[in-house]
N, C-alpha and C positions, 0 to 999 in steps of 0.2 A: 482583471480578478478574471479566472479562468471561467469556460461557462460549460455547460456539457455537451461533449461533441456524441454524435449518433454514428452508427454502422450499422445497413441493414434496415435503419426503423428505430433500432433499441435505443436509449440514453444511455451511455457510458460517464459516471461521474469521476471527478478529480477529488482529493480531498478540498482544492480549495472551494468548491462546491457547495460541501457540508458546512465548514468553517461560514463560509458565505450563508447558507440558510439559516444556521442556529444565530448568527448576527442579527438577522432578520427579524427570527422567531423572539428573538429577548428584546429587538427595538417594540415590536406588535406587543410584548405582553407587559411590558413596563408602559404604552401607552394606553392599555387595556384594551385593545384588540385582541381577546383572547380565540377568537375563532380565526382571524390572521394567522396567530402564531402557532395555534394548534396546525394548521395545516403548513408551516414553516416547518414544525419540527417534526411530522410524521414524513415530510421530504428529505428532512435530512435524514433520519433512520433510515429511508428507505435507501438511499444512495449507499449509508454506509453499511448497509446490509452487500448491496451489489459491490463494493469496495473490496469485502471480504469474503466474498465468496470469489469475486474473478481476480483480482491484483495478489499475485505470490509474489512481489516484492512486499508484501506490507508483513508478510507472516513473520518478522522477527519483530515488527511491532502490535503484532493482536492484540497484547495486554491491555497497551495503550487503547488501542482502538476501542477493546472489549471496557476501557472504564469509558471513553467517549460514550459510549451505547449506552452505559447508564445514567450520566448525565441527561443523554437526551431523553431518556424515559422519565426520570426525576422532572423536567421541565413541563413534560407531559403531566405529569402529578400537580405541578403547581398551577397550569394551567386552571386544572381542574379544581382544586382547590377556592380559585379566586372565585368562580363559580359557584361554590358550592358542592359539588359534586365528590361529596370525600370519601364515601364509601370505595367509588371509582379511582380516586386518587391513591387511596391507600393501596391497590392494587398495582398498581403502577409502583408506586415506593417498596411495595414484598419483592418485587420482578428486581430492581435496583438491588436493593440490600442482597439478593440470590446472587445476581450479578458478580457484584462488588468483592462478594465473600470471597471466594475463589482468586482472588488477585493477591496483591503483594502490597498495593495501597491501604495504609491505612487509615489516609484522610479521608480515602472517598467511604470505607468501610465505616468510617465516625460519620462522615457525613449523612449515609445510608441510614442508621439507626437513629438519627436527629430527624429527619426529613417522617418516618413512617411514627415516630414520636410526636410531631407537629401534626400530622395527621389525626394521633387517636385523643387530641385535646380537643380537634375541630369536631370529634365524635363524642367529647363527653365524656371519655376513658382518662381521666385526670392523672390516676394513681399508674397507669400503663406508661402515658406518656411520659410521666418523671421517670421509668424503670428505663424506658430507650434514651432519654437524655443521659440517665448519667453512665448507660454504656458507652455512651458515645464520650462523654466526658473523660471517663477511665480509659479509652484507645488514647486519647490525645495527651494522658500525662505526659508521655515519654517524647511528646512535641514539642521541637524548637517553638519559641515565639515566634510570629512574622504572620504576613497577612493573610493567606489564606487558613491556615489553625485557629488563627485568631479571629477572623471572620467567621468559622464556623462555632468559635466559643463564645461568640456576640450572641449568635443566631439562639442556641444552646440554652442560656441564662435568659433570654428574652422569651422562650418558651417556659425555661421553669418560673420565671415569674407569671407566666399567664397561667399554669396550672395551678399554680398558688394562690394566686388574685380569685379563681373559681372556687377553690377549696376553700376561701377566706382566711387566707393566714397572709393576712396586708405587711402585716412586718417583712414577714420573709419574703414577700413578692417584691417590697420595693428594693430589700438587698440586691437580688436577682436581678432585675434594674438599671439598679447603679451598676455596679458588674459589668452589666452588657454596654452602660451608657459611657462609661470608661473607655471600653477596648473602640466602641465604634467614635466617640472622638479620639480616641490614638491615632485609629487607621482612614479619620474621614471616610467613615460609611455612614454617608449621607440619610440612605435607604434606610438600613439600620437604626440611625439614631431619632428617625420622624417617628416611626415605628412603638419605639422603644418610649420617649415621650409621651406618646397617646397613651399606652399602657401604665405608664410609670401614676401618670395624672388620673388614672382610673383608679389603681389605687391607695395612694393618697385623699383623693375622695371618699372613698371607702374608710376609710382609715380615719378622716374627719365625724364621717358617720354616727359614727360605731364611739366612739370616745369623747366627741365635744358637743356640748351643749349649742357654745359658741363659737361659730365659725372662725379660724386664725385667717384673718384675709390678706397679712401678710404671704403666707404659703399658698392663698388661692391667688395671689397676684403675681407672685413666681411661677405657680401652674400657667396663666394664661401665656404670661411673656413667653414660654418655652413652648406650647402650643401655639401664637401666632406666628412666632418662628417655623415652628415644624409646617404650619399649613402653607407657606409661601415655600420654605424646600420642595415641599410632597405634591405643588402644584402642576404637575405631567403625570405623576400617579394615582390614577382614579381610584386605587386602590386602599393605600395609603391614605391619598387624599378626604377620602369618604371616613374614613377612622378619627382622622385627628379632627374634623370638623363636627363629627358625632361629641367628641371628648370636649371640644370647645364650647358646645352647646349646655353638654351637664354641667359645665363646672359654670355658666353663664346661669343656668338654671336656678342656682343659688342667690343669683345679685340681680340679675335682669331678668326677665322671663320674656320683654320683644327681644331681647337679641339674640336668646337663646330659642327662640322659635324660628328669629331667620338663621340661624346654622345648623337646627334639625331640616331646616326646609333645604336648605344646599346638599347637606349630607344626604337626604332624599334623592334629590334629583340628579345626583352622582352615582348614588347607586340604581338608578333606574336605567339612563342613559347607558351608563357600562354593565349592566343585567349582573350587579354586585349580589353578594347573599346575605346582603342586609336588609332587604327591602322592609320584608315585614317589620323587624324588630326596629327601623327607622321611621316606618310607617305610623308605627303602637306609639317610640317616642313623641311622634308628632302631635297625633291624637291626644297623647297622654299632657301634654303640653299649651294645647289650643283650651282644653277642658279644664287644667289648672287656672288659665287667664280667664276663662269665663267664670270663675268663680270670684274673681280678682277684682271685676269690673265694680265699680262704682253703684251702690243702688240708683235707681232714678227717683228724683222727686221734682218736687215742686217750687224753683226758687221763692216764688212771691210768698210761701205758706214758712217762710224761714223767720224767726225772732230776727237774725244778725243781719235781715238783706231791707233793704228801701228800693222801691224802682226810680225813684226820685232823689234826683239832688237837695239834699237841703237845704230852706232859706233861710239863707245868713244876712243878717241888716249889714249895708256898706256906709262906714265912715271916713271922714278925712284920716289924714295922714298926722293932721295936725293935734285934732283930738288925742287920739295917742299916746304923741308924745308931751301933750299938757297932763296926764291922766298918769295913774301909778303904775301901768303896766310895765313888767318887766319880766321878761320872758326869761324861764327857767329850762326849756327845751325845745328846741327845732326837731319839727318831724319831715325829713321831704320820702314824696311819694313821687312814680315816673306816671302812671299810668290814671285815667280818670277812677276807673275801680275802684284803687288803692286809695286815693284821695277823697274820694266820696265813703268809704269804710271809715276813717279816720275822723272826717269832719262831722259825721254822723254822731261822733262821741264826745266831740264838744260840748263844756257845758258852761253856763252862767257861771261869775265869782260875784258872792255877795258884796265884795268891794268894788266891784264894775261894773256898773250898769251897761258898760259898751257890749262888754263878751257874752254871748260868741258876736267875731263880726268877720267882714272882710276888709282889705286895704288894700289899694294899690299905688305902686310908687313906680320910680324908675327903673328899679331892678325887678318887678315883676310884681304878683299877685299872689299875698298871704292872707289866713285864715286865722284868726287868735281866739284863744277861748282856752277852758280850763280843761284839760284831760287827764282822766285819775284826779289827783290834787294838785297836780303844777298848773302855772301857767306856762300856755304850747305856744307855736308859730308853724302851722304847717304851708305848704309850698309845693309845689308840682313841677318836676321838670321834665325834659323830655325823653325818650328811651335812649339808652347808651352814652355816652359820652363826650363825643366828639363836636356835637352840633354848639352854637354858642347859649342855646337853651337847656345843654346838655346836663348831667348831675354836676360833672365839678365846676361849672361855673354857676351853676342855681345854688348849688349848695355855700358854695363861698362868699357870693353876696346875702347869703340871708345872714351866715356867719355875722360878716360884716355891719350888716344894719340890725341886727338884734340881740349880739353880744349874750348866747346864752350859757349854762353852766356844759352843757353836752347836746349832741347829736347823733339823733335817730334815722337810720333808712328803713323805712317799713317796706313791706309790698309781695309782689310774686316771685318764682322762681320755677325753672323744670330740677325734678329728683335725677337720682341717678339709678333705684333701685327699687321697680316696682312692687319685686317682693321681701324686702326690706324696710322700708318706706311705704307710704300711703299719699296720697289727695291730701292738703291739708297739714300735715307734718309742718312744722316750723324750724326751718333753719336758723341755726345761733352762729353765727360769724366769727369761728374763734379766730379766722384770719381772712383776707381776701388777696386770691391769687390771681394775679394778672398774665392768663394764659395766651395773650393775645401777643407777648411781646418776645421773640425769639427770633433763634439764626438758624437758615433753613440748609442744609448746604450736603454733599454725595454722601455723609455719612449720617444722617438723617437730622431732627426736629432738636436743635439744642434751645431748651428753655431759659431763656433772662429774666422772665416779668419780676417785678417784686413782689413781697406777701407779707403786706404791714397786717400787724396784730391787731383785734381789737381793744380797746379801754380795759386793763384787766378789774379796773370796779363794776364798770357796766356788765362785762363778762359776766364776774360773778353776780351779779344782780338776777341776771336771766337765768344762769346756766341753775340757780336753787330755787326756782319758782318752782317746788315741788307740787302748793296747793292750784296752780292754776290749772282749770279746766276748758278745754272747748269741744264740744259734741259733733259731730257730721250727721246727716239728717236721718243715718241708719243708726243712731246712736252708740255708736264705736269714740273712742277719743283718739282727739288728735294728740302728737307726741311731741314733745322738744327733741331736736336733734344739733347737739353741737357739734363745730367741727369746722375746717376749712371750706370755705366758698369761692366757683371759678368764676371770673369777671370776665366780660371780654366785650367786645363793640357786635358781635356775630349773635344774630337773635338764630338758635340752635333747635333746627328741627329737623334733626337727620341721625338715623340710628349709628351708620358708619361713624360720621362725624363725634356726636358724643360719646361712642364706646374707645375713639380714639382718645378724646379730650382725656375718661378715668383710667388709661392705659398711661396716658405721663404723667396723671396728679393722680394715683388709686387712692389716696388718704381724703381727699374730697367729697364731700356729702352731695354738690348738686352745685347749680349755677347761674346766673342771671347777669342782667347788659350794665346795670349803675356803678356796680358796687367799688369799683376802683378809682371811678372820676370822685365819687362819691368821700373816699377814706383818705384822695392825696388832699382834696380841697380841707377837709378838716384838718388835717395833719400840717401842714402846710400854718393855716392858724393856731398850730398847737391847741386842740379841740377835744376833749374825748369823744368817742364815737364807737358806734355798734351799727350793725347791716342786722336786720331780723326780717326773714323773708320764707312765705311759706309755698308747699308746692302743689302748682296747679297743675303740672301735666311731668310727661319724660320727653319729651325732646326728640321725640321718634318719629317723625312722620303723621303725628294723627295728635298735636293740640288739637283742644277744644275750648272754648270760649267760657265753656258751663261751669268750670271748676275754678275758674277765675275771681267771683263773689265770697267763693266759699274759701280758696287758699287765702284772699285778702284780710276777710272777717277773722280769720284765725290768727294771723301775723299779727294783726290789730289788737287783736283781743290781748295775746300776751304780753302785748306795748302796755297797753292801758291798766292790765294787773298788776304789773311793776312801777307803773308812774302811782300808782293807788295808794303805795306806800309813803307815810308821811314824814321818814328820816332820811329818804333815797342822796338829799343835797350832801347828807356829811358825807357822802363818799368823794366831794368833788371841792373841801373846803381850802385846800389846795390849790384851786387852780381861780 
């Protein structure tokens, strides 16, 4: 590439120098180095003035060079927009419009109208902005389809959508964004595509807030998928990346407040690094989410003061297996737990049976230790496995041995889980598994993760019993009631305590309500012996890197309370007569 030459100390520029400087400016602008970009564009403009003044051979191309001058001035205006200097930017755009109005290039004139209109949008002059965009569209009416005219059409419809969104015309805004998005994808305009996705998401969100008391989760999940794609594409463009991160945070704010906080922080950091004009807005967003998070924190309480808690494990007499075998004890249910906290919460509710002076008791066998007693109305066997499924004392093995030993009517796993959303759920809410999703079994390839895990459903009779427990009540220490939440539950051997890993799980399985570690082994064992099963686990944390064992006794007590409530109904064994 040619370099500037010098005669008598004065630089002499060639057209190749101007092209090089403009390309350098474009690169710096894309990377967010707006000061360097401005320097390159000003040098290109200086070189262009010199060429126009000194090179008599370019007179026949003066019209084209004048358009190039307008383009460089427009790029200088863009730089000012990126750093929030809208009033100065509009002076550059107005100058651009004046320059191209005297040319024969309708496309350049249309582009200039669009830029002035865009700057009006940033200044809050929405109706004026719409007028300029409409003028630009009118000029393009007779232009044939092609990359340059369509790229401009894309930008115009994006700007129209932004204005309509600001004017709270969310349906019209969404329609404009859809038109722009179709054009961007047709011509593979990735920068425009990601900016449109972020704007479209904002419009859809606002529409939901106005029209729906209950959010349409499918719609929000689709938005998140598009936004994660946009984030990857915009990774090298800080201006668009910041907008996308903020919109991701806004969508997550309605689902998971911790993930929302993470993306607000990322958006703010990008804005600080590149001096983007969003600092105050993004700081306000982050302050708001932190305040909201503070309001959602559980009230402190003294564990020992709670009626559902005992600081010591219940004392249960030990008996020989032979005495149980010679008695009339026959198990109606087996309950499987995975931690001492869960086991204690169940065993403390075991009661004597008038016809069995042995109960409650504990029995040691070659396959493990079991606690026997009346749980609610039914003779029940309780046991504990280790966390996860792969260990020889894991959920699968322990469940299978318990079922073979005691041959109950049905088996229930009760305990602790992590929740999906700290906004829509609370500590102590009880997940009633409609199905267990094995998230660990998948194929990892160049095209991403393909999930291949099974999704065994809970026994429909047991599910019906738990789902219809309308009169069940369990209160947190602050007096608020724990809720029953039916839905799919994730299960895998990983102890999840990472916000990013958790977010990825729920992107892959958006309908899941929470997750745990033993369910898939538990249900596989029950299915292998054709025993009805269900998993009941309450939320004790959010798997976000902030696990707190303090809430485990509360969650265990809530889950056990629901199981005890259902098993206190005298006729539920009728549901299992066929077994």
